[in-house]
C-alpha positions, 0 to 999 in steps of 0.5 A, a space after each residue: 198683295 201689293 198696293 195698286 198704283 194710282 194710275 192703274 187703280 179703278 178710281 183713276 180709270 173711273 174718273 178719267 172715263 167720266 171726265 173724257 165722256 163729259 169732255 167729248 159730250 161738251 165738245 160735240 155740243 160746242 161744235 154743233 152750237 158754234 157751227 149753228 151760231 156761226 151759220 145764224 150770224 152769217 145769215 143775219 149778216 147777209 140778210 141785213 146787208 141785203 136789206 141795205 143793198 136793196 134800199 141802195 139799189 132802189 135809190 140808185 135805180 131812181 137816180 139812174 131813171 132821172 132825165 138829165 134835165 131833172 138834175 141840178 145844174 153842174 151835177 152828173 149821174 156819176 157824181 150823184 151815184 158816188 154821193 149816194 154810195 159815200 152816204 151809204 158807206 158812211 152809215 154802215 161801218 161793216 161795208 168796206 167798198 161800194 161800186 156801181 156799173 151800168 149795163 155796159 160794165 162801166 163803173 159809174 160810181 164808187 164809195 172810195 175816195 179814189 175816183 179814178 176807177 169811174 169810167 173804166 170797164 169791169 171785167 169781173 165775172 161776178 159783175 157780168 153775171 149780175 148784169 144778166 140778172 143773177 145775184 152773186 155772193 162769196 166769202 174771201 180773205 181780202 187784204 187779211 180780212 174776212 169779207 163778204 163780196 156780193 154782186 146784186 143786179 139793179 132792175 127797173 121798177 115794175 120790170 125785170 130789166 137790169 139797168 146796172 149792178 152793185 158790187 159790195 165788199 162787206 167786212 165780217 170781222 165783227 161777226 168772227 170777233 163775236 164768234 171768237 168771244 163766244 168760243 172763248 166763253 165756251 172754252 172757259 165754260 168747258 174748263 170750269 165744267 171739267 173741273 167741276 165734273 172731275 171733282 164730282 167724278 172723284 166724289 162719285 168714284 169714291 162712293 163706288 171704289 171705297 166699298 170695293 176697296 173695303 171688299 178687297 181688304 176683306 178678301 185679303 183678310 179672308 185669305 188670311 183666315 180672319 172671318 171677324 171683319 165685315 164690309 161696311 154697307 153704305 146704301 141699298 143700291 147694287 154696291 150696298 147689296 154687293 157688300 151685304 152679299 160679301 158679308 153673307 159670303 164671309 159668314 158662309 165661308 166661316 161656317 164652311 171653314 168651321 165644318 171643314 176644320 171640324 171634319 179635318 179634326 175628326 178625320 185626323 182623330 179617326 186616323 190617329 186612333 185607328 188600330 190599323 196603320 194609315 199612310 198617305 203619299 203624294 204623286 211622287 210616292 213620298 210619304 206625307 202622312 202617317 199615323 202612330 200605328 203605322 209607325 209602330 207596325 213598321 218600327 220606324 221613327 218620324 225623323 227618318 220619313 222625310 222624303 222617303 218613298 213608300 216602296 223604300 219604307 215597305 222594303 218592296 222597291 226591288 219587286 214593285 215600282 210606284 206606277 205598279 202600286 197605282 194599279 195594284 189591286 191585290 193586297 200584299 202580304 209582308 212577312 217580318 217574322 223572326 225565328 222567335 216571333 211571328 210578325 205578318 202585315 197585310 198592305 192594301 193600296 188605293 190611288 187618290 184620283 181627281 178629275 180626268 183620271 189624274 192620280 195625286 197619290 196613294 192611301 196605304 192601309 196596313 193590317 197586323 194579320 199575325 193573329 189571323 195567320 196564326 189562327 189560319 195555321 191553327 185551323 190547318 193544324 186542327 184539320 190535320 190533327 182531326 184527320 190524323 186522329 180519325 185515320 189512326 183508329 180507322 186504320 186499326 179497325 180496318 186491319 182487325 176487321 180484315 183479319 177477322 174476315 180472312 178467318 181470324 173469327 174462327 180462332 176462339 182466342 184471337 177473335 175476342 181480342 180483335 173485337 175488343 180492340 175494334 170496340 175500343 177504337 170505336 169508343 175512342 172515335 165516338 169520344 173524339 167526335 163528341 168532343 169535336 161536336 162540343 167544341 163546335 157548339 161552344 164556338 157557335 153563336 147559339 152556345 148558352 150557359 144555363 147558370 143557377 145558384 149552387 153550393 159549390 162546397 157540396 157540388 165539388 165534394 159530390 164530383 170528387 166522391 164519384 171519382 173516389 169510388 172508381 179510382 185505383 186503390 193505389 191513388 189517394 185523394 186529399 181535400 182542402 175544401 172549406 166547410 161553409 156554404 159557398 154559393 156560385 152561379 154556374 151551369 152544373 153540367 158544364 163545370 162537372 165536365 170541366 172537373 171530370 176532364 181535369 180529374 180524369 187527367 190527374 188520375 190518368 197520369 198519376 203513378 201507383 201510390 200517387 196523391 191527388 190534392 183538391 183545394 178551394 181558396 176564397 179570394 176577393 170576388 172569386 173562388 180559386 179551384 186547384 187540382 194537383 197530381 204527382 205525375 210526370 209533369 209538363 215541360 216548361 216550353 209546353 205549359 202554355 200549350 196544353 189548353 190548345 186543341 189536340 196538343 199533347 205532350 206525350 202523344 204516344 202515351 196519350 193515345 195509349 191511354 185513350 186521350 183525344 187532346 181536347 179535354 183541357 181545350 173544352 175545359 178552357 172554353 167552359 171556364 171562360 164562358 163562366 167568366 173565369 180563368 184557367 191555367 197550369 203550373 208544373 215541374 217535370 217529374 214532380 207533377 202538375 197543378 191545374 188552376 181555374 177560377 169562378 166568379 163569387 159574390 159573398 152577398 149571394 151566399 147571405 141571401 141563401 142562408 
């Protein structure tokens, strides 16, 4: 921010206005004072002059009323009046000229040394008006001097009869000289007052502008983000209160800035640590913010994101425009899958709106829905598989039942075979439905595992003994099970079903003369159980799919042997519910080994001994 010019500053304006106000006030007072003083001087001068004229008029009236016999010999009325006028003129320095006329407008006396005017007739209107009893006065510039001219009637004593008039010319230079002196004094006083006023104004202005200048500096520091500076408080007046308010505002702004910065950091941390991708754009659709998950999901580098449009970044510039994205309500599904790897993203758009519906940009949230789409696909396949598995036995049963209905029941050889097939298909459907119910129960939230401490050595041997009694004579069992007690916390019903499914598969796919090996390995914190057969084995590309629901390597053989494709899926769910893991190893033509683990704590074994 540039420094304010002095002549534009508040300091200068305040002093200028203050001085002008004082100057105007003093001028108004001076004009009024001079006018009233001049008026008073004129009235006093006129009153003093009138008193002298009255005295003079009385003397002249006495002289004019004398009889000629009463005058000394050799003296006339004119000479007596002129003598009186000269004496009066000599005693009053402000009177320039005195003249007296009689009722015939004839000059009978003058104070001038030039007596030629005596005996002449006056034609002046003022003298005529004075002779009829009307006093006349006026101000003139006479011979370069300011004078007061008066014409005063001379009346006979104790009557209103006019017997003559006095014409007076009085100089007012002394009055105006006094006024000039007073004006000079007033002007000098005004200048001195203005100097003092200006000095006081500067001082007073500084007391006001200094805190304001300090506040201005504080505002500049606040704009820079410096909240440590405080405004000095010089008093308890309005400016002092303003300074305190400014300091309080600084503290509030610091707190607000801290809260905003904290919220910004929280938001940045949330965005940075979100598993979903987040992108923000400006009103032109250019990317201004992107978090790391979005960079990873879109497989781009931050260096290439400068000034890039969101439509170009998402690869949808041919299908959508920026304006269309502002109004887009539905989520977009972007498929970036390859032949080897599926990869699907869901993108949602939210417009950033301000007041009056103005749109400032977009917030884009990207979700990796590959797993979700995979689950949906598996669900669709699951429904299709269930439908297929149920339709096949039902179709078979319907065919045989129709044959029986058409008369095959009367054939003693075919009827039992048809009923046997129908019974097998019915049992197969029952097993399928039971397995589905079992999986559904395990998927539900109320699925519970009722564990209790069991000696796994005895438990495992008991399960093997049960199968050994019913197995084919051409299949041999081999056991490598520790002889000591191994106590584990398990749900015996669930683990029995796991072993039943695994051993049943091993027996089912073992050839004549094959061997099945049972082994228990004691690891650090778990027991590893393995069941190995010498069957046909599993192809390498299918080894990781055998635990999926309804997955079968050889579907025709599995159906022939009565399998539902759910046994290993159920085993996986139950082992996982116990906190263990299950997997398989296999080589085609050499057999398959199924492994699963159960948590094992040796200290628990000591407690049971």
